[in-house]
C-alpha positions in Angstrom: -0.2 -0.3 -0.1 1.5 3.5 -0.9 1.0 6.7 1.1 -0.9 8.2 -1.8 -3.8 5.0 -1.9 -3.8 5.9 2.2 -4.2 9.4 1.5 -6.7 9.2 -0.9 -9.0 7.1 1.6 -8.3 9.9 4.3 -9.7 12.3 1.9 -12.8 10.1 0.4 -14.1 9.4 3.9 -14.0 13.1 4.8 -10.5 13.5 6.2 -7.4 15.7 5.1 -4.0 14.2 5.1 -1.5 15.7 7.4 1.6 14.4 6.7 3.5 10.8 7.9 7.1 10.0 9.0 8.8 7.0 10.1 9.0 6.7 13.9 12.5 7.1 16.4 11.7 5.4 19.8 12.2 9.4 20.8 8.5 10.2 19.3 6.3 8.7 21.8 4.5 6.8 19.3 2.7 3.5 20.6 3.6 0.4 19.5 1.0 -2.3 17.2 1.4 -5.1 19.8 4.0 -5.8 22.7 6.8 -5.8 20.4 5.4 -5.5 17.2 6.4 -1.7 17.2 5.1 0.9 14.6 7.0 1.6 11.2 4.9 4.7 9.7 2.5 6.7 10.8 0.2 9.0 9.1 -1.2 12.0 10.7 -4.8 12.6 9.8 -6.8 15.8 10.6 -8.5 19.3 9.3 -7.0 22.0 6.5 -10.1 24.5 6.1 -13.2 23.6 5.3 -13.0 20.0 4.0 -13.3 17.8 7.1 -16.3 20.4 9.0 -18.1 20.1 5.8 -18.1 16.1 5.8 -18.8 16.0 9.5 -22.5 18.0 9.2 -23.4 16.5 6.7 -23.0 13.0 8.7 -24.0 14.7 11.7 -27.1 16.3 10.7 -29.3 17.1 13.5 -27.9 14.5 15.6 -26.2 15.5 19.4 -22.8 14.0 17.6 -19.6 15.2 18.6 -16.5 16.0 17.0 -14.5 13.3 18.2 -17.3 10.4 18.2 -17.4 11.5 14.4 -13.2 11.8 14.1 -13.4 8.1 15.9 -15.6 6.7 14.2 -14.7 6.9 10.9 -10.7 6.6 11.6 -11.5 3.8 13.0 -13.6 2.4 9.8 -10.2 3.3 7.6 -7.6 2.0 10.6 -9.8 -1.6 10.0 -10.0 -1.3 5.9 -6.4 -0.6 5.7 -4.9 -3.1 8.4 -3.8 -0.4 10.7 -3.7 0.5 14.5 -5.8 4.0 15.1 -4.9 6.4 17.9 -7.0 9.9 18.7 -5.6 13.6 20.3 -8.5 13.6 22.7 -8.3 10.4 24.1 -5.6 9.2 27.1 -3.3 9.5 28.1 -2.2 12.0 26.1 -0.1 11.6 22.9 1.9 14.0 21.8 0.7 14.6 18.6 2.1 18.3 18.0 5.9 17.0 18.6 4.2 13.7 15.8 3.0 17.0 13.3 6.3 18.4 13.6 7.7 15.2 12.5 5.0 14.8 8.9 5.1 18.4 7.7 6.6 21.9 7.9 4.8 23.0 11.4 6.2 25.5 13.9 5.3 26.8 16.9 3.6 30.1 16.6 3.8 33.4 19.2 0.3 32.2 20.0 1.3 28.8 21.0 -0.3 27.3 17.8 1.3 25.4 15.3 1.4 27.4 12.2 2.1 26.0 9.0 3.5 28.0 5.4 -0.2 26.7 3.6 -2.9 26.1 6.1 -1.7 29.4 8.6 -3.3 28.5 11.7 -6.3 26.8 10.4 -5.9 22.9 10.6 -5.6 20.7 13.1 -5.5 17.0 13.7 -8.2 14.5 14.5 -6.2 11.0 14.3 -3.5 8.9 13.3 -2.9 6.0 11.5 0.1 3.2 12.8 1.5 1.1 10.0 3.7 -1.7 10.9 5.1 -1.8 7.5 8.0 0.6 6.2 5.8 3.3 3.9 7.9 5.1 1.2 7.4 8.9 1.8 8.1 12.0 0.6 11.8 13.9 1.0 10.7 16.0 4.1 9.0 19.6 3.2 11.6 22.0 5.0 10.4 25.1 4.8 10.5 27.3 7.4 8.2 29.0 10.0 6.2 31.7 8.8 6.5 34.1 11.6 10.2 34.1 11.6 10.2 36.8 9.0 7.2 38.1 10.6 8.4 41.3 12.7 4.7 42.9 12.8 3.6 40.0 15.1 0.0 41.2 14.3 -1.6 38.4 16.6 -0.3 39.2 19.4 -1.9 42.7 19.7 -5.4 41.5 18.0 -6.8 40.0 21.5 -8.8 41.9 23.1 -8.2 40.9 26.8 -4.5 40.6 25.5 -4.5 36.4 26.4 -1.1 36.7 24.2 1.6 38.0 25.2 4.1 35.2 22.9 5.1 33.2 26.0 2.1 32.0 27.9 -1.5 31.1 27.1 -4.0 32.7 29.5 -7.2 30.5 29.0 -8.8 32.0 31.7 -9.2 35.5 30.4 -9.9 34.4 26.8 -12.8 32.2 28.9 -14.5 34.4 30.9 -14.4 36.7 27.4 -15.9 34.6 25.5 -19.0 34.1 28.8 -19.7 38.0 28.8 -22.4 39.9 27.3 -23.3 41.3 24.5 -21.6 38.2 23.3 -18.3 38.8 21.8 -17.1 38.9 18.3 -14.9 36.3 18.8 -17.4 33.6 19.5 -19.1 33.9 16.5 -16.4 34.4 14.2 -13.4 32.4 15.4 -10.1 33.9 17.4 -9.8 37.8 16.2 -5.6 37.3 17.4 -5.8 33.9 14.9 -7.9 35.8 12.4 -5.0 38.7 12.1 -2.2 35.8 11.3 -1.7 36.6 7.6 -1.2 33.4 6.7 -3.7 30.4 5.2 -6.2 33.1 3.6 -7.9 30.2 1.8 -8.4 28.1 5.0 -9.7 30.1 7.5 -13.1 28.9 9.0 -16.5 30.0 8.0 -18.9 30.7 11.1 -20.4 27.9 11.8 -16.9 26.3 11.8 -15.5 29.0 13.9 -18.4 29.1 16.0 -17.9 25.2 16.8 -15.3 25.5 18.0 -15.8 28.2 20.0 -18.5 26.7 21.9 -16.8 23.6 22.6 -13.9 25.5 24.0 -15.8 27.8 26.5 -17.8 24.2 27.5 -14.6 22.5 28.2 -13.2 25.6 29.5 -15.8 28.4 31.4 -15.4 29.3 34.7 -17.0 26.8 37.4 -16.3 24.0 34.9 
């Protein structure tokens, strides 16, 4: 099985291929079984609206969560492709950000999110497929971080409550702001600091997708939860 075939299966299922790598002992990739290491890890997730459109169509009027949809889709794919699947939302937490840096030209941004030269900050990871075979991979994409040449750093000035300082993220301040009335603009259209980044314009989330993620964030981080 080739990487192109795996990526096509991911796309057919509504997921976006997010790169692949050959795990090292220091990567923290789980074994397929005792004594059976994973030799190739393929990441799946989203970049722009493709995954959201698939999720929204499958969800309809049901109360299915994005994690539940991701688990259903990726588990079926893993069975089809002969892989083990792991998720960023399962515990104990797995180092998906470390894997992302291994798989794609992703770099830490001043907001703490990983930034991609094409997708900007408008992307995420939903699963990793682990294979027992050494699948041939393309040469690594070694593009530098787009933040390197960005002296103005507008992302750090856009948050209305100053939740980002380039070193830490004040989650409680962000959550308190999102709970405010009248409803803040970032609740409806997405994080203003994220929107201030000029990279990845073509992949910005539409309002429905942005609102979904902001509501999920608030549900997890609102004061008193």
